[in-house]
C-alpha positions, -999 to 999 in steps of 0.1 A, spaced: 256 22 -366 254 30 -328 268 6 -304 244 -23 -299 220 -12 -271 211 -47 -260 247 -58 -255 258 -25 -240 231 -23 -214 222 -60 -208 255 -78 -213 256 -93 -179 233 -123 -176 229 -148 -148 214 -182 -144 213 -185 -106 197 -166 -78 217 -137 -65 212 -116 -33 193 -85 -40 208 -52 -28 194 -36 3 167 -11 -1 190 16 12 208 16 -21 177 32 -36 184 64 -17 214 71 -39 192 71 -70 174 103 -63 180 114 -98 153 90 -110 126 108 -90 92 107 -106 103 87 -136 67 76 -141 62 102 -169 57 84 -201 85 89 -226 74 96 -262 82 71 -290 77 50 -323 102 27 -338 120 28 -372 117 -8 -383 150 -9 -401 168 2 -369 151 -25 -349 161 -52 -374 197 -40 -375 200 -38 -337 186 -73 -332 207 -89 -358 238 -72 -345 232 -82 -309 224 -119 -316 259 -133 -316 272 -110 -288 244 -116 -263 243 -153 -270 280 -155 -262 273 -139 -228 250 -167 -217 265 -195 -196 236 -219 -204 212 -225 -232 178 -212 -220 149 -237 -218 114 -228 -228 92 -214 -200 78 -242 -179 100 -270 -193 129 -287 -175 148 -273 -146 174 -251 -164 167 -214 -157 160 -190 -185 180 -161 -196 170 -135 -222 181 -138 -258 179 -113 -287 148 -119 -309 151 -127 -345 135 -101 -369 98 -106 -369 76 -93 -398 44 -92 -377 61 -71 -350 77 -48 -376 43 -42 -392 27 -33 -358 56 -9 -350 51 8 -383 14 15 -379 8 45 -356 -26 51 -340 -45 84 -337 -54 80 -300 -46 98 -268 -12 90 -253 -29 88 -218 -46 55 -223 -59 38 -192 -72 5 -208 -82 -12 -240 -113 -32 -247 -106 -70 -249 -108 -69 -287 -85 -39 -289 -110 -17 -308 -117 8 -281 -94 28 -259 -103 44 -225 -81 75 -221 -77 110 -207 -84 132 -237 -83 169 -242 -103 183 -271 -122 216 -275 -150 217 -250 -139 185 -231 -111 174 -209 -116 141 -191 -120 104 -194 -135 92 -227 -140 62 -249 -122 63 -283 -121 42 -314 -85 29 -317 -84 30 -355 -97 65 -360 -94 83 -326 -131 92 -327 -146 98 -293 -175 73 -288 -186 87 -255 -176 110 -227 -173 92 -194 -162 118 -168 -152 155 -172 -121 163 -151 -105 196 -140 -78 210 -162 -52 203 -135 -57 165 -139 -29 157 -163 -21 120 -159 -42 88 -153 -36 53 -142 -62 25 -141 -76 -7 -155 -106 -23 -172 -123 -53 -155 -136 -83 -174 -171 -70 -166 -165 -37 -184 -160 -16 -152 -133 11 -157 -113 23 -126 -88 51 -125 -69 76 -104 -59 110 -119 -26 128 -112 -29 166 -109 -6 196 -107 -13 228 -89 -9 263 -105 27 275 -107 40 240 -103 37 244 -65 29 207 -60 12 177 -73 -9 147 -61 -34 121 -71 -71 117 -67 -91 89 -50 -99 59 -71 -129 63 -94 -151 37 -112 -173 40 -142 -197 13 -152 -218 14 -184 -247 3 -162 -244 26 -132 -222 56 -142 -194 71 -122 -187 65 -85 -158 71 -61 -143 40 -45 -135 48 -10 -141 30 23 -167 46 45 -156 75 68 -122 77 51 -107 100 25 -74 99 7 -57 97 -26 -47 65 -44 -10 58 -39 -5 31 -65 -20 18 -98 -49 -6 -93 -43 -43 -99 -70 -68 -110 -75 -104 -98 -72 -124 -130 -92 -154 -116 -122 -132 -108 -124 -102 -131 -144 -80 -108 -119 -77 -79 -93 -49 -77 -68 -37 -51 -45 -7 -46 -26 13 -20 -44 43 -6 -37 71 19 -59 79 48 -44 108 66 -9 97 75 -18 60 72 -14 37 42 -40 11 35 -45 -18 11 -79 -13 -3 -98 -41 -21 -130 -34 -42 -156 -56 -58 -163 -37 -90 -195 -56 -96 -211 -45 -64 -191 -13 -56 -182 -27 -21 -149 -14 -8 -129 -27 22 -96 -19 39 -77 -52 42 -45 -39 58 -32 -7 75 4 3 83 37 9 65 28 -9 33 39 -14 -3 17 -16 -34 -3 -48 -38 -1 -73 -66 -23 -103 -74 -2 -134 -79 -25 -163 -88 -49 -167 -59 -28 -146 -36 -31 -109 -29 5 -99 -19 20 -68 -5 49 -58 18 46 -47 54 72 -30 75 75 -20 112 84 16 105 86 41 77 121 32 67 109 -1 52 142 -17 61 126 -47 78 97 -52 54 84 -87 48 59 -100 22 23 -107 32 -1 -128 13 -39 -132 17 -63 -155 0 -78 -136 -29 -105 -162 -35 -125 -147 -7 -137 -111 -6 -125 -92 12 -92 -110 15 -86 -118 52 -71 -153 54 -33 -153 56 -17 -178 32 19 -186 21 36 -162 -2 40 -177 -37 76 -190 -41 81 -168 -71 79 -137 -49 96 -149 -17 130 -139 -28 120 -103 -38 138 -77 -16 119 -55 8 127 -25 -14 112 -42 -45 81 -52 -26 77 -18 -9 80 1 -41 109 21 -28 94 53 -15 115 52 16 146 72 17 132 100 -5 135 82 -38 99 89 -49 71 108 -33 47 78 -37 56 41 -38 60 27 -73 56 -11 -77 86 -30 -89 67 -63 -91 44 -76 -118 24 -109 -117 -5 -127 -132 -23 -160 -126 8 -180 -137 40 -160 -137 59 -133 -118 87 -108 -124 103 -80 -104 131 -55 -105 157 -54 -78 156 -24 -54 188 -12 -71 169 -11 -104 197 -30 -121 184 -66 -122 153 -83 -136 140 -115 -120 115 -138 -136 96 -170 -129 74 -187 -155 55 -204 -127 44 -190 -93 54 -223 -77 91 -218 -87 115 -192 -73 122 -163 -96 157 -162 -112 179 -134 -124 174 -132 -162 189 -97 -169 214 -74 -154 220 -38 -165 255 -25 -168 272 8 -174 252 28 -149 218 20 -166 187 15 -145 152 1 -151 125 27 -150 103 21 -119 67 14 -127 75 3 -163 75 -35 -157 45 -52 -174 37 -89 -174 8 -101 -196 -3 -136 -203 21 -137 -233 46 -109 -229 71 -92 -206 79 -55 -212 100 -29 -195 118 5 -200 150 20 -188 159 54 -174 176 63 -208 143 60 -227 151 25 -241 122 0 -241 118 -37 -248 93 -65 -252 100 -102 -246 81 -134 -254 71 -154 -224 76 -186 -244 114 -181 -250 123 -147 -233 133 -135 -268 138 -97 -265 129 -72 -292 140 -35 -290 112 -10 -293 133 21 -286 171 19 -281 176 49 -258 203 62 -280 189 74 -313 153 70 -303 134 72 -270 102 55 -258 82 35 -234 61 4 -232 30 -2 -211 10 -34 -206 -27 -32 -213 -42 -67 -209 -35 -86 -240 -17 -57 -257 14 -36 -252 12 2 -259 44 15 -273 56 50 -280 88 65 -296 103 98 -305 136 110 -319 142 133 -290 140 125 -253 115 151 -241 100 168 -272 76 161 -299 42 144 -301 43 108 -290 31 85 -318 14 54 -304 17 18 -315 -2 -12 -304 15 -45 -301 -5 -77 -298 5 -100 -270 2 -129 -295 27 -112 -318 52 -107 -289 47 -143 -278 57 -155 -313 91 -140 -311 120 -164 -313 157 -162 -304 180 -151 -332 203 -178 -345 238 -178 -330 
């Protein structure tokens, strides 16, 4: 059996806040450039069970305190290895015949919205999750558009930005944000008299399902753009040296700096209850301790060509990576400071852009191709791909986690598995 991946990579746990490294440390990590590409993957259930059982006593021994359930008491949480779970094992054994470029899922998990390429059509389509059958074509795209990122609102509006490559691999970029509504068709979401690509994935306001925000370029400027997906209205709410936005409860939060280095960035929060967001409010305590590099999505220093968010939040909780990509901070309540719950060791790093926080789960990947899901009730962690004998990724899609796995790091078709948030939430810590 290979050395236990959870203990080897995540042996160092902490129960108190620690200073986050300066964003300049990100510069040395140029080898992680453009790690946003999805790794391929699917999990052998027997391997997961063996790894989790083997890690239980070792990882439990590394804790200095017994973790308390989320939202109870004052003791900070730390992660724990999850006990084998039959429901999770069954979902990881049931591969799906859908595109690996999924943008979003319908609330009931029966339909996928994805970039598909089939004879006669390359573009955004609606697929049945169980069969892969295309229900309808949404938008035909150029063959150069090879990746997508986006979201589905509570009202059924789909928004996305496509990543493209130029012939001969001479360069790449992204398109402006687009929206499709089953009632009105396809439209481009850009403020008037402006034109520029989307620089970050869109985020949705959980307390009002028709509001979205993202970072956008306008010439050499960066803008925080907010859109009402119900009306199609689009507004620029900030301009400058900015990091990707995130909705944290009723706050729309981003980081602003005085210059392109991002060294003196500070968090900014606006009231998301009004559209467009214009009233300054206090930054939620859960995000106040995040480093400038984490909030900027460390594009400064040449680490990545576009900023990649290291922060995830919802209406109740928040999580973020340190700018060094070696630490994971989490708060089960936006009113409480985030605490260090996981530290990578042995030269391992979190994969930027991989952090996902749903209403019931936390998920992330590492630069080695390892991936994990954790229950928000206990922070019990289950291995999806160990980054040693199998390689994969996880992606949060509303109430679900999309997981992939393959036996080789960069080859082969990526089987897709859908994990229900309720299944992950039910994970419990293995007995010591």
